[in-house]
C-alpha positions, 0 to 999 in steps of 0.5 A: 669469659662467660658465654653469651646468653640468648635473649628471650622472645619477650625481650626480643619483641621489645627490642625490635619495637625500638629497631623498626627497620630490623626484621627477625629471620629465624636466628638472625637480625636482618636489615637491608640498606640502600645507598645512592651509589656503590662507593657510599655503600662500601664506605658504610660497610667499612664503618660496620666492619671497623666497629665489628672488629673492635667488638669482636662480633662480626655480621654477615654482609651481602653487597649487591651494588647499591643495596647492602644486607647486614645480618647479625647473630651469635653463633656460639649462643645458638641465636640472638643475644644482647650483643646482636641488638647492640650491634644492630643499633651501631649499624643504624648509627653508621647508616645515619652518619653516612646519610647525613649531608 
């Protein structure tokens, strides 16, 4: 298995234009999600965790009652990779699925 490659600044800027809720914080992609209640937030975390486990790429997740912060990076690449961008998109999809009535 080859090591993941950090993405360049131009590619990252382009990708973030398609992920408007995500922010770059040094070597992280970061987004804060808000929920109507604690249980819904935990359901979201479970969906993200299942997807992360299936991809063997795991985020840093902070839970603060109805607010969930998800941070992606690729440690062994020393920063952000295409895998982090794909994971951010999948996280957004999990959030959208939870928010649908």
